[in-house]
C-alpha positions as CSV (number, residue, x, y, z in Angstrom):
1,M,227.5,-100.2,21.5
2,T,229.1,-101.5,24.7
3,A,231.0,-104.7,25.3
4,E,228.0,-105.9,27.2
5,Q,225.8,-106.3,24.1
6,D,226.2,-106.0,20.4
7,P,223.4,-104.6,18.1
8,T,221.7,-108.0,17.9
9,G,221.5,-108.2,21.7
10,A,224.2,-110.9,22.0
11,V,226.7,-110.6,24.8
12,C,230.1,-109.6,23.5
13,D,233.5,-110.9,24.7
14,L,235.2,-108.1,26.7
15,A,238.6,-109.6,26.1
16,Q,238.1,-109.1,22.3
17,S,237.0,-105.4,22.7
18,K,239.4,-102.5,22.3
19,C,239.8,-99.7,24.8
20,E,238.5,-96.4,23.5
21,P,240.3,-93.3,24.8
22,C,238.4,-91.7,27.6
23,R,238.6,-87.9,27.4
24,G,237.0,-87.2,30.7
25,G,234.0,-85.0,31.3
26,I,231.7,-87.9,31.8
27,P,230.6,-89.4,35.1
28,P,232.1,-92.7,36.3
29,M,230.0,-95.9,35.9
30,D,227.4,-96.2,38.6
31,R,227.6,-99.2,40.9
32,A,224.6,-101.0,39.4
33,T,226.1,-100.9,35.9
34,A,229.5,-101.9,37.2
35,D,227.9,-104.9,38.9
36,T,226.5,-106.0,35.5
37,Y,230.0,-105.9,34.0
38,L,231.6,-107.6,37.1
39,V,230.0,-110.9,36.3
40,Q,231.9,-110.9,33.0
41,V,235.3,-110.8,34.8
42,P,235.0,-113.5,37.5
43,G,237.6,-113.3,40.3
44,W,237.7,-109.5,40.2
45,S,236.2,-107.3,42.9
46,I,235.1,-103.7,43.1
47,A,236.7,-101.9,46.0
48,G,238.0,-98.5,47.1
49,D,237.1,-94.9,46.8
50,P,236.8,-94.1,44.0
51,D,235.6,-97.5,42.8
52,H,238.3,-99.6,41.1
53,L,238.6,-103.2,39.9
54,V,241.1,-105.4,41.8
55,R,242.4,-108.9,41.6
56,T,245.3,-110.8,43.1
57,F,246.9,-113.5,41.1
58,R,248.9,-116.3,42.7
59,F,252.2,-117.8,41.5
60,D,254.7,-120.4,42.7
61,D,257.5,-117.9,43.2
62,F,258.7,-114.3,42.8
63,R,260.1,-114.7,39.3
64,A,256.7,-115.9,38.0
65,A,254.8,-113.1,39.7
66,Q,257.3,-110.5,38.3
67,A,257.1,-112.0,34.8
68,F,253.3,-111.7,35.0
69,A,253.6,-108.1,36.2
70,V,255.7,-107.3,33.2
71,R,253.2,-108.9,30.8
72,V,250.4,-106.9,32.4
73,G,252.5,-103.7,32.0
74,N,253.2,-104.4,28.3
75,L,249.5,-105.1,27.7
76,C,248.6,-101.8,29.4
77,E,251.1,-99.9,27.2
78,D,249.6,-101.6,24.1
79,E,246.0,-100.7,25.0
80,G,246.8,-97.2,26.4
81,H,245.0,-98.0,29.6
82,H,247.3,-98.3,32.6
83,A,246.9,-100.3,35.8
84,E,248.4,-100.1,39.3
85,I,250.5,-103.3,39.6
86,I,251.9,-104.5,42.9
87,H,253.9,-107.8,43.0
88,G,255.9,-109.7,45.5
89,W,256.8,-113.3,46.2
90,G,254.0,-115.4,44.8
91,Y,251.5,-112.7,44.0
92,C,250.6,-109.9,41.6
93,T,247.8,-107.5,42.4
94,V,246.3,-105.6,39.5
95,K,244.0,-102.5,39.9
96,F,242.1,-100.7,37.2
97,W,240.1,-97.4,37.3
98,T,239.9,-94.5,35.0
99,H,241.7,-91.6,36.5
100,K,240.2,-89.0,34.2
101,I,236.7,-89.6,35.5
102,G,237.6,-90.7,39.0
103,G,236.0,-94.1,38.9
104,L,235.1,-97.1,36.6
105,H,234.6,-97.1,32.9
106,E,233.9,-99.9,30.4
107,N,237.7,-99.8,29.6
108,D,238.5,-101.0,33.1
109,F,236.5,-104.2,32.5
110,I,237.9,-104.7,29.1
111,M,241.4,-104.6,30.6
112,A,240.5,-107.0,33.4
113,A,239.2,-109.5,30.9
114,K,242.5,-109.1,28.9
115,V,244.6,-109.6,32.0
116,D,242.7,-112.8,32.8
117,G,243.6,-114.0,29.3
118,L,247.3,-113.4,30.1
119,H,247.0,-115.5,33.2
120,G,244.7,-118.2,31.8
121,A,242.8,-117.8,35.0
122,P,240.3,-120.5,36.0
123,Y,236.7,-119.5,36.6
124,V,236.1,-118.1,40.0
125,P,232.5,-117.0,40.8
126,A,232.3,-113.3,41.3
127,S,230.6,-113.9,44.7
128,A,233.7,-115.7,45.9
129,S,235.9,-112.7,45.2
130,M,233.8,-109.9,46.6
131,G,235.7,-107.8,49.1
132,D,238.7,-110.1,49.1
133,V,241.7,-108.1,47.9
134,S,244.4,-109.3,50.3
135,P,247.3,-111.0,48.6
136,T,247.4,-113.8,51.2
137,A,243.6,-114.3,51.6
138,R,243.1,-117.0,48.9
139,D,244.6,-118.8,46.0
140,V,243.0,-117.7,42.7
141,G,245.0,-119.5,40.2
């Protein structure tokens, strides 16, 4: 069972799912599959080589961005799935990918959904976020 559908065929909530340890030895998620998960985490983009999920969150000042970065870090420790977190005055950029497989795994999307819950992020259509990873490019929340 994936976070995408439960046994009855209903779509599951990624944010309620739990990261399962990835032991490696499996291929990363292909781009077509990743795109089906991407619609469940609006505001995130797929970028880079290897593929990774990225989103920049906006804040009113450095202190708020730093506090969010700490909350994301604590969540990552709790889930055992760690992000690259970069923050500065008014922004916090979060990147997920699964190092053991050199690309994306369902866990990365689960974590993205959980980070959105920390931020209380408003809906941003996935098409509005595609390819836009610069911290100064747009205000997402």
